[in-house]
Each structure stands twice: as C-alpha cells, then as structure tokens.
Residue frames as qw, qx, qy, qz and C-alpha x, y, z in Angstrom:
[[0.013, -0.558, 0.368, -0.743, -29.99, -90.21, 28.88],
 [0.685, -0.459, -0.564, 0.049, -30.19, -91.47, 32.45],
 [0.055, -0.636, 0.331, -0.695, -30.11, -89.38, 35.63],
 [0.539, -0.251, -0.740, 0.314, -29.57, -90.90, 39.06],
 [0.264, -0.726, -0.108, -0.626, -31.84, -88.80, 41.28],
 [0.173, 0.288, -0.736, 0.587, -30.79, -90.61, 44.44],
 [0.294, 0.161, 0.707, -0.623, -34.36, -91.12, 45.60],
 [0.273, 0.476, 0.828, 0.116, -37.83, -92.10, 44.41],
 [0.067, 0.075, -0.206, -0.973, -39.28, -89.60, 41.95],
 [0.322, 0.476, 0.727, -0.375, -43.04, -88.95, 41.97],
 [0.460, 0.822, 0.318, -0.108, -43.32, -86.52, 39.06],
 [0.483, -0.195, 0.355, 0.776, -41.28, -84.97, 36.24],
 [0.393, 0.854, 0.306, -0.153, -41.77, -82.14, 33.76],
 [0.609, 0.140, 0.273, 0.731, -39.78, -80.72, 30.84],
 [0.044, -0.545, -0.042, 0.836, -39.24, -77.01, 30.32],
 [0.593, 0.668, 0.396, -0.213, -41.40, -75.68, 27.44],
 [0.518, 0.849, -0.107, 0.001, -38.47, -74.21, 25.47],
 [0.058, 0.752, -0.646, 0.123, -35.13, -75.11, 27.05],
 [0.739, 0.111, -0.663, 0.030, -33.34, -78.41, 27.69],
 [0.164, -0.346, 0.633, -0.673, -34.32, -78.54, 31.34],
 [0.637, -0.295, -0.668, -0.246, -36.11, -81.25, 33.30],
 [0.294, -0.453, 0.470, -0.698, -37.52, -80.94, 36.82],
 [0.617, -0.159, -0.768, -0.060, -38.33, -83.76, 39.21],
 [0.495, -0.570, 0.256, -0.604, -40.07, -84.00, 42.58],
 [0.436, 0.209, -0.855, 0.188, -38.79, -86.62, 45.05],
 [0.658, -0.491, -0.567, -0.062, -40.23, -88.59, 47.94],
 [0.532, -0.205, -0.380, 0.728, -37.84, -86.66, 50.19],
 [0.015, -0.889, -0.345, 0.300, -39.63, -83.38, 49.39],
 [0.321, -0.484, 0.346, 0.737, -36.75, -82.15, 47.24],
 [0.602, 0.766, 0.160, -0.161, -37.14, -80.43, 43.87],
 [0.576, -0.311, 0.487, 0.578, -34.34, -81.14, 41.39],
 [0.518, 0.815, 0.036, -0.258, -33.62, -79.29, 38.15],
 [0.661, -0.221, 0.529, 0.484, -31.22, -80.60, 35.49],
 [0.413, 0.717, -0.276, -0.489, -29.91, -79.33, 32.18],
 [0.760, -0.006, 0.628, 0.169, -29.43, -82.02, 29.53],
 [0.666, 0.728, 0.160, -0.030, -28.46, -82.38, 25.86],
 [0.267, 0.877, -0.398, -0.035, -25.53, -81.54, 23.56],
 [0.822, 0.259, -0.490, 0.130, -24.02, -84.98, 24.19],
 [0.126, 0.446, -0.633, 0.620, -22.80, -84.05, 27.66],
 [0.317, -0.291, -0.854, 0.291, -23.80, -85.53, 30.99],
 [0.266, -0.801, -0.424, -0.329, -26.87, -83.97, 32.65],
 [0.286, 0.253, -0.390, 0.838, -25.94, -81.03, 34.90],
 [0.317, -0.661, -0.648, 0.208, -27.74, -80.44, 38.18],
 [0.127, 0.549, 0.066, 0.823, -28.76, -76.78, 38.35],
 [0.408, -0.479, 0.225, -0.744, -30.95, -76.73, 41.44],
 [0.496, -0.235, -0.826, 0.125, -31.69, -78.86, 44.48],
 [0.266, -0.395, 0.158, -0.865, -34.35, -77.26, 46.67],
 [0.068, -0.230, -0.900, 0.365, -36.00, -78.60, 49.82],
 [0.227, -0.304, -0.394, -0.837, -39.43, -77.69, 48.55],
 [0.687, -0.434, -0.218, -0.541, -41.69, -79.46, 51.04],
 [0.384, -0.486, 0.673, -0.405, -41.62, -81.04, 54.48],
 [0.778, 0.078, 0.608, -0.134, -43.23, -84.16, 52.99],
 [0.572, 0.101, 0.651, 0.489, -42.87, -85.74, 49.56],
 [0.204, 0.483, -0.219, -0.823, -43.03, -83.66, 46.38],
 [0.579, 0.281, 0.763, -0.052, -45.80, -85.39, 44.43],
 [0.492, 0.760, 0.413, 0.101, -46.53, -82.90, 41.65],
 [0.366, -0.464, 0.256, 0.765, -44.23, -80.77, 39.47],
 [0.498, 0.699, 0.454, 0.239, -45.01, -78.35, 36.61],
 [0.322, -0.056, 0.133, 0.936, -43.24, -75.51, 34.84],
 [0.127, 0.833, 0.528, -0.103, -45.43, -72.38, 34.72],
 [0.012, 0.929, -0.027, -0.368, -45.19, -68.81, 33.39],
 [0.652, 0.716, -0.248, -0.012, -43.39, -69.86, 30.18],
 [0.872, 0.091, -0.330, 0.350, -40.88, -71.85, 32.21],
 [0.087, 0.689, -0.328, 0.641, -39.84, -69.02, 34.52],
 [0.443, -0.415, 0.561, -0.563, -41.09, -70.88, 37.61],
 [0.419, -0.017, -0.904, -0.078, -41.68, -74.42, 38.83],
 [0.610, -0.364, 0.139, -0.690, -44.83, -75.20, 40.77],
 [0.351, 0.097, -0.921, 0.137, -44.88, -78.15, 43.19],
 [0.680, -0.417, -0.037, -0.602, -47.52, -79.80, 45.39],
 [0.238, 0.288, -0.857, 0.354, -47.16, -82.04, 48.42],
 [0.543, -0.447, -0.710, -0.028, -48.94, -84.14, 51.06],
 [0.286, -0.265, -0.443, 0.807, -48.05, -81.31, 53.44],
 [0.165, 0.778, 0.598, -0.103, -51.02, -79.60, 51.67],
 [0.084, -0.767, 0.099, 0.628, -48.88, -76.73, 50.36],
 [0.693, 0.622, 0.242, 0.271, -48.17, -75.43, 46.86],
 [0.434, -0.657, 0.194, 0.585, -44.79, -73.83, 46.16],
 [0.601, 0.787, 0.054, 0.127, -43.59, -71.66, 43.26],
 [0.665, -0.487, 0.254, 0.506, -39.80, -71.72, 42.78],
 [0.296, 0.863, -0.238, -0.334, -37.77, -69.40, 40.54],
 [0.948, 0.274, 0.046, 0.153, -36.00, -71.43, 37.84],
 [0.461, 0.729, -0.288, 0.416, -32.98, -69.13, 37.65],
 [0.051, -0.630, 0.522, -0.573, -32.24, -68.68, 41.34],
 [0.501, -0.156, -0.839, 0.143, -34.06, -71.47, 43.16],
 [0.056, -0.015, 0.479, -0.876, -35.61, -68.89, 45.47],
 [0.105, 0.515, 0.829, -0.193, -39.20, -69.03, 46.70],
 [0.054, -0.296, -0.345, -0.889, -41.60, -66.91, 44.65],
 [0.570, -0.302, 0.086, -0.759, -44.70, -67.85, 46.63],
 [0.196, -0.028, -0.969, 0.151, -45.93, -70.56, 48.95],
 [0.598, -0.329, -0.142, -0.717, -49.57, -71.30, 49.71],
 [0.028, -0.122, 0.911, -0.392, -49.85, -73.20, 52.99],
 [0.356, 0.329, 0.767, -0.420, -52.99, -75.29, 53.52],
 [0.259, 0.225, -0.478, -0.808, -53.85, -74.95, 49.84],
 [0.654, -0.161, -0.614, -0.412, -55.93, -78.11, 50.22],
 [0.678, -0.499, 0.294, -0.452, -57.40, -79.89, 53.23],
 [0.944, -0.105, 0.304, 0.069, -55.70, -83.10, 52.09],
 [0.546, -0.348, 0.516, 0.561, -52.48, -84.13, 50.33],
 [0.460, 0.715, -0.186, -0.493, -51.95, -82.47, 46.95],
 [0.775, -0.037, 0.613, 0.149, -51.55, -85.31, 44.48],
 [0.563, 0.403, 0.508, 0.512, -51.77, -83.81, 40.96],
 [0.026, -0.731, -0.007, 0.682, -51.09, -80.50, 39.25],
 [0.550, 0.392, 0.568, 0.471, -51.79, -79.48, 35.64],
 [0.068, -0.251, 0.137, 0.956, -51.45, -76.32, 33.56],
 [0.378, 0.670, 0.621, -0.154, -54.65, -74.83, 32.17],
 [0.384, 0.889, 0.133, 0.210, -54.27, -71.36, 30.62],
 [0.478, 0.537, -0.295, 0.629, -51.31, -68.97, 30.76],
 [0.111, -0.475, 0.410, -0.771, -52.43, -67.77, 34.17],
 [0.771, -0.298, 0.204, -0.525, -54.36, -70.71, 35.66],
 [0.285, 0.256, -0.923, 0.043, -53.50, -74.17, 36.96],
 [0.799, -0.338, -0.152, -0.473, -55.50, -76.94, 38.63],
 [0.042, 0.381, -0.861, 0.335, -54.60, -79.11, 41.61],
 [0.795, -0.243, -0.394, -0.392, -56.20, -82.30, 42.90],
 [0.223, -0.535, 0.673, -0.460, -55.97, -83.84, 46.36],
 [0.143, 0.077, -0.982, 0.092, -56.37, -87.15, 48.17],
 [0.297, 0.320, 0.683, -0.586, -59.94, -86.35, 49.24],
 [0.364, 0.496, 0.733, 0.291, -61.17, -85.94, 45.65],
 [0.063, 0.896, 0.222, -0.380, -61.21, -82.14, 45.62],
 [0.581, 0.350, 0.294, 0.673, -60.07, -80.12, 42.59],
 [0.119, -0.839, -0.168, 0.504, -59.06, -76.47, 42.83],
 [0.553, 0.625, 0.221, 0.505, -58.40, -73.95, 40.06],
 [0.463, -0.646, -0.084, 0.602, -55.81, -71.24, 40.81],
 [0.367, 0.914, 0.019, 0.172, -54.94, -67.87, 39.30],
 [0.803, -0.087, -0.114, 0.579, -51.14, -67.82, 39.31],
 [0.243, 0.522, -0.008, 0.818, -50.98, -64.04, 38.89],
 [0.445, -0.649, 0.018, -0.617, -53.33, -63.28, 41.77],
 [0.241, 0.230, -0.865, 0.375, -52.05, -66.30, 43.71],
 [0.488, -0.013, 0.476, -0.731, -55.60, -67.16, 44.70],
 [0.257, 0.196, 0.945, 0.056, -58.13, -69.99, 44.28],
 [0.292, 0.026, -0.350, -0.890, -60.70, -69.31, 41.54],
 [0.791, -0.098, -0.174, -0.579, -62.95, -72.30, 42.08],
 [0.247, -0.284, 0.901, -0.216, -63.30, -75.62, 43.86],
 [0.738, 0.037, -0.448, -0.503, -64.92, -78.77, 42.51],
 [0.369, -0.277, 0.813, -0.356, -65.82, -81.40, 45.10],
 [0.740, 0.235, -0.307, -0.550, -66.88, -84.17, 42.77],
 [0.702, 0.189, -0.687, 0.019, -64.96, -87.30, 43.83],
 [0.778, -0.585, 0.013, -0.228, -64.89, -89.45, 46.96],
 [0.872, -0.274, 0.164, 0.372, -61.29, -90.63, 46.65],
 [0.388, -0.554, 0.286, 0.678, -57.91, -89.32, 45.50],
 [0.545, 0.792, -0.062, -0.268, -57.52, -87.41, 42.23],
 [0.832, -0.137, 0.412, 0.345, -55.19, -89.65, 40.24],
 [0.410, 0.021, 0.454, 0.791, -54.81, -87.59, 37.07],
 [0.275, 0.785, 0.315, -0.457, -56.16, -84.60, 35.16],
 [0.411, 0.087, 0.505, 0.754, -56.01, -83.30, 31.60],
 [0.154, 0.612, 0.220, -0.744, -57.32, -80.13, 29.99],
 [0.442, 0.518, 0.615, 0.398, -59.35, -79.65, 26.79],
 [0.203, -0.339, -0.039, 0.918, -58.35, -76.06, 25.96],
 [0.069, -0.206, -0.559, -0.800, -60.75, -75.62, 23.04],
 [0.454, -0.568, -0.568, -0.386, -63.80, -76.24, 25.23],
 [0.120, -0.539, 0.445, -0.705, -62.27, -75.09, 28.55],
 [0.880, -0.322, -0.093, -0.336, -63.08, -78.41, 30.22],
 [0.081, -0.569, 0.780, -0.248, -61.01, -80.23, 32.82],
 [0.885, -0.044, -0.399, -0.236, -61.14, -84.03, 32.77],
 [0.208, -0.572, 0.693, -0.387, -60.17, -85.82, 35.99],
 [0.766, -0.065, -0.629, -0.115, -59.87, -89.43, 37.11],
 [0.427, -0.590, 0.425, -0.538, -60.13, -90.73, 40.65],
 [0.080, 0.204, -0.956, 0.197, -59.46, -93.70, 42.85],
 [0.527, 0.168, 0.554, -0.622, -63.23, -93.89, 43.38],
 [0.431, 0.180, 0.845, 0.262, -63.50, -95.43, 39.90],
 [0.350, 0.815, 0.454, -0.082, -65.09, -92.47, 38.13],
 [0.406, 0.147, 0.263, 0.863, -64.18, -89.84, 35.57],
 [0.041, 0.805, 0.433, -0.404, -65.44, -86.25, 35.79],
 [0.380, 0.433, 0.309, 0.757, -65.65, -83.31, 33.40],
 [0.189, -0.702, -0.354, 0.588, -65.60, -79.81, 34.92],
 [0.363, 0.737, 0.334, 0.463, -66.64, -76.85, 32.77],
 [0.460, -0.284, -0.201, 0.817, -64.35, -73.94, 33.60],
 [0.021, -0.330, -0.290, -0.898, -66.52, -71.42, 31.74],
 [0.544, -0.556, -0.342, -0.528, -69.60, -72.13, 33.84],
 [0.057, -0.441, 0.705, -0.553, -67.61, -73.28, 36.90],
 [0.815, -0.118, 0.251, -0.508, -69.80, -76.36, 37.16],
 [0.376, -0.187, 0.900, 0.116, -69.30, -80.11, 37.07],
 [0.501, 0.263, -0.403, -0.719, -70.66, -81.01, 33.65],
 [0.904, -0.005, -0.295, -0.308, -70.78, -84.77, 34.03],
 [0.319, -0.517, 0.774, -0.180, -69.44, -87.75, 35.92],
 [0.520, 0.170, -0.780, -0.304, -69.13, -91.33, 34.71],
 [0.886, -0.346, -0.128, -0.282, -70.74, -94.33, 36.29],
 [0.504, -0.652, 0.565, -0.046, -68.57, -96.21, 38.77],
 [0.651, 0.444, -0.607, -0.102, -66.04, -98.54, 37.19],
 [0.940, -0.293, -0.170, 0.046, -64.91, -101.79, 38.76],
 [0.745, 0.093, -0.144, 0.645, -61.37, -100.35, 38.71],
 [0.259, -0.765, -0.036, 0.588, -59.59, -97.37, 40.14],
 [0.571, 0.761, 0.139, 0.275, -58.98, -94.91, 37.29],
 [0.676, -0.511, 0.051, 0.529, -55.33, -93.87, 37.52],
 [0.273, -0.325, 0.377, 0.823, -54.40, -91.93, 34.36],
 [0.456, 0.718, 0.499, -0.166, -56.10, -90.05, 31.53],
 [0.199, -0.264, 0.417, 0.847, -55.40, -88.55, 28.08],
 [0.554, 0.632, 0.259, -0.477, -57.57, -87.01, 25.34],
 [0.412, -0.145, 0.740, 0.511, -57.12, -88.60, 21.90],
 [0.310, 0.441, 0.757, 0.368, -58.42, -88.62, 18.35],
 [0.058, 0.332, 0.191, 0.922, -58.69, -84.83, 18.03],
 [0.285, -0.136, 0.389, -0.865, -60.80, -84.63, 21.15],
 [0.708, -0.088, -0.400, -0.575, -63.21, -87.41, 20.27],
 [0.852, -0.188, -0.487, 0.043, -61.88, -90.02, 22.70],
 [0.308, -0.738, 0.461, -0.385, -60.74, -90.05, 26.33],
 [0.799, 0.113, -0.583, 0.098, -58.49, -92.94, 27.40],
 [0.508, -0.696, 0.336, -0.380, -58.08, -93.99, 31.05],
 [0.478, 0.280, -0.809, 0.197, -55.56, -96.37, 32.60],
 [0.747, -0.488, -0.087, -0.442, -56.85, -98.57, 35.43],
 [0.500, -0.571, 0.610, -0.227, -55.74, -100.59, 38.42],
 [0.889, 0.053, 0.450, -0.068, -56.33, -103.88, 36.59],
 [0.390, -0.290, 0.620, 0.616, -54.25, -102.87, 33.55],
 [0.368, 0.590, 0.677, 0.241, -57.23, -102.38, 31.24],
 [0.063, -0.093, 0.126, 0.986, -57.57, -99.20, 29.20],
 [0.238, 0.653, 0.679, -0.237, -61.07, -97.70, 29.19],
 [0.166, 0.106, 0.393, 0.898, -62.07, -95.58, 26.18],
 [0.165, 0.657, 0.561, -0.476, -64.82, -92.97, 26.47],
 [0.305, 0.536, 0.469, 0.632, -66.43, -91.07, 23.60],
 [0.105, -0.046, -0.207, 0.972, -66.45, -87.32, 24.17],
 [0.446, -0.128, -0.106, -0.880, -69.86, -86.21, 25.32],
 [0.859, -0.192, -0.335, -0.337, -70.88, -89.73, 26.33],
 [0.148, 0.533, -0.703, 0.446, -69.08, -90.21, 29.61],
 [0.761, -0.357, 0.211, -0.499, -71.54, -92.28, 31.60],
 [0.898, -0.151, 0.409, 0.065, -69.98, -95.55, 30.44],
 [0.222, -0.518, 0.627, 0.538, -66.93, -96.47, 28.38],
 [0.719, 0.509, -0.114, -0.459, -67.36, -97.21, 24.67],
 [0.825, 0.374, -0.418, 0.069, -64.45, -99.65, 24.39],
 [0.677, -0.651, 0.343, 0.005, -61.93, -101.59, 26.49],
 [0.588, 0.573, -0.564, 0.091, -58.36, -102.62, 25.73],
 [0.831, -0.498, 0.136, -0.206, -57.86, -105.59, 28.03],
 [0.952, 0.096, -0.036, 0.287, -54.58, -107.04, 26.74],
 [0.218, 0.884, -0.249, 0.330, -52.25, -104.20, 27.67],
 [0.147, 0.517, -0.680, 0.499, -50.73, -105.04, 31.06],
 [0.627, -0.321, -0.708, 0.060, -51.10, -107.55, 33.90],
 [0.381, -0.416, -0.453, 0.690, -50.50, -104.70, 36.37],
 [0.078, 0.857, 0.380, -0.340, -51.93, -101.22, 36.82],
 [0.469, 0.513, 0.236, 0.679, -51.44, -98.53, 34.17],
 [0.370, -0.662, -0.337, 0.557, -50.32, -95.66, 36.38],
 [0.071, -0.630, 0.171, 0.754, -49.20, -93.19, 33.69],
 [0.600, 0.561, 0.519, 0.237, -50.36, -92.28, 30.19],
 [0.151, -0.585, 0.214, 0.768, -48.70, -89.83, 27.80],
 [0.650, 0.687, 0.292, -0.145, -50.17, -88.72, 24.48],
 [0.521, -0.224, 0.477, 0.671, -47.64, -88.99, 21.64],
 [0.145, 0.034, -0.434, -0.888, -50.04, -88.04, 18.82],
 [0.624, -0.014, 0.045, -0.780, -53.72, -88.46, 18.02],
 [0.873, 0.091, -0.382, -0.289, -53.38, -92.20, 17.40],
 [0.750, 0.087, -0.560, 0.340, -50.65, -93.30, 19.83],
 [0.469, -0.813, 0.165, -0.304, -49.99, -93.11, 23.54],
 [0.429, 0.358, -0.743, 0.368, -47.14, -94.18, 25.81],
 [0.762, -0.528, -0.176, -0.332, -48.23, -96.24, 28.82],
 [0.178, 0.473, -0.733, 0.455, -46.28, -96.75, 32.03],
 [0.789, -0.333, -0.440, -0.271, -47.20, -99.66, 34.29],
 [0.628, -0.698, 0.261, -0.222, -46.69, -100.69, 37.89],
 [0.950, -0.102, 0.198, 0.218, -44.41, -103.52, 36.75],
 [0.384, -0.621, 0.337, 0.594, -41.94, -100.99, 35.30],
 [0.501, 0.261, 0.646, 0.512, -42.78, -101.46, 31.62],
 [0.196, 0.619, -0.011, -0.761, -43.14, -98.51, 29.23],
 [0.472, 0.258, 0.784, 0.310, -44.98, -99.34, 26.00],
 [0.186, 0.219, -0.300, -0.910, -46.06, -97.59, 22.81],
 [0.335, 0.377, 0.836, -0.215, -49.78, -98.21, 22.27],
 [0.097, -0.135, -0.527, -0.834, -52.04, -97.65, 19.27],
 [0.295, 0.331, 0.618, -0.649, -55.61, -96.52, 19.93],
 [0.624, 0.571, 0.394, -0.360, -58.49, -97.55, 17.62],
 [0.887, -0.126, -0.433, -0.098, -57.28, -99.94, 16.43],
 [0.548, -0.736, 0.347, -0.194, -56.08, -100.91, 19.90],
 [0.933, 0.201, -0.211, 0.212, -52.72, -102.63, 19.80],
 [0.578, -0.697, 0.249, 0.344, -49.37, -102.82, 21.52],
 [0.567, 0.794, -0.218, -0.019, -46.98, -101.38, 18.94],
 [0.716, 0.300, -0.483, 0.405, -43.76, -102.07, 20.83],
 [0.639, -0.670, -0.208, 0.316, -42.16, -101.99, 24.28],
 [0.261, 0.896, -0.150, 0.328, -39.98, -98.90, 24.78],
 [0.187, 0.519, -0.643, 0.532, -38.19, -99.40, 28.10],
 [0.750, -0.479, -0.450, -0.072, -38.39, -101.01, 31.53],
 [0.102, -0.733, 0.397, -0.542, -37.39, -99.98, 35.03],
 [0.328, 0.205, -0.870, 0.307, -36.49, -103.31, 36.65],
 [0.402, -0.464, -0.789, -0.001, -39.93, -104.00, 38.13],
 [0.122, -0.335, -0.387, 0.850, -40.12, -100.56, 39.76],
 [0.275, 0.734, 0.614, -0.093, -43.44, -98.78, 39.08],
 [0.274, 0.328, 0.275, 0.861, -43.62, -95.97, 36.51],
 [0.074, -0.549, -0.514, 0.655, -44.90, -92.99, 38.48],
 [0.317, 0.815, 0.143, -0.464, -45.12, -90.37, 35.70],
 [0.643, 0.249, 0.455, 0.563, -44.23, -89.81, 32.05],
 [0.094, 0.858, 0.041, -0.503, -43.28, -86.55, 30.33],
 [0.730, 0.469, 0.325, 0.377, -42.30, -85.63, 26.79],
 [0.211, -0.787, 0.160, 0.557, -39.41, -83.28, 25.97],
 [0.714, 0.670, 0.139, 0.149, -38.07, -82.05, 22.67],
 [0.604, -0.420, 0.224, 0.639, -34.41, -81.50, 21.79]]
C-alpha cells in the first residue's frame, strides 16, 4: 500500500482496532485514510489542525479521537467520525510540541523543543505534571506500563526515566557523544535501545541507565531517526538516508532491508494490523 499525501509527513499512527491510518503534515494538516480489502486507500478526513506543522499524531480514547501537537505550541483533539474539534489547548507548551505518546487510558505525554515533558489527563483536559529534565528537544518517548515509567530521549545526548507514580525524575543517563533520536524497550523490559545521530544504536540495561551496556555500530552511515519494536528480539529502524531495516537485538545484526524512500529521511514508523 502506498498513499500520496501531497506533502511531507512528520508522524503517522494506526487506529487500534479499525483499518485507519492518520498522518500529520508539514502544512499543519491532519489526514485520515481507510485502507485494506484490496481497494485503494480512501481519504476520510483532511483537517487544518494547526497554523504550523503537525509534528505529532496519536489515536486516543480507543480510537474515537486523534490528538495532534505542533510548533504553534497547541494540542488538538479531533473527532474521528466527524473531523470536528473536540478540544484545543493553546500554549500547551512554551516551545514547539515535538512528540506525543499514549500512557494509560486517560493520560498522554507530550515533549517539546526545550526539553520539557508534560503529562495530561485527557478526561479533565488538564496537565497533571511537568518534568523539566532535558536541555534540548525531546526526540522520542516510550512508556513502561508495568512500572509506570516514561523513558525519553533528547537532542542533548541523554536519556531520562520519569516515574509517574512518584511524579519524579528517577534517573538520567550520562551525556552521549550523539544526539539520541529514538527509543524502544526490548527483551521483556530488560533493555532500552536508542537510535543516534551517528547511526549507532545504544543499548541500556534497565535500572542501569548512567551509561550504555552495548553499542551496535554497523547499522547505518546516517542517523537512526525512528525505531519501532516488532517483538522482544527485533526492531525496525528508519534512517535519515531513507532506508528501513529489520534489526535483531542481542545478538545485534541486520536481518534484512525492508524498504527505502529514495534518500528521503524516515520521520516516523508505525505498526498496523489487518
């Protein structure tokens, strides 16, 4: 399946139960498509979500709404059925909203270009907590639901772990030589894998985050901007040079290339099920 979005896409997300995919564009537009059944993808919605680019997109509330974030510092909730605005939070951050992840059924987290992370209650439409732990942009976040801990990477070259039960920053890694651009939790929670500006993957052991325990240096000559967990032993990596590869972790190996985007950078990866 291939969809011509007509503009640069910054983020994508698949609906949790239906054959729908949402994308946020550099133009600030939010697009929603239905796919599958052997037919061509059908555009269901095109919404001018933000005055600046739409950097972050996530389905929330069991897929009833789409949440988006933007450099205009706002967060928007859009109804999937009608495309109408459910809620908009202006000045949600003091800087551009760069990342957005789901946490629990009623909470999400957003990260901005100044290194600030905010946790939001989607029912109350209010900020629950703010973590000011990084000095540069939040590049990626992932959530360990069993321990209620949020793992974030930043352009300042560090990784942080925020404990959502105690509302405190639990730990922060030492500074890496690279910008950390993407992150996934692997090996049943025992390993955290980060993609970097140089193309090296850094592996951290859970609970020992000060320095990485292993490095995979032969992955890519360009930055690894996106990581997607396939299972506990394999990830999909998207690079600035447009390559998408299937990677094995411990043992670290390139299993096979999957696709390429003609030297255009891979902004985000998402996994959908038919």
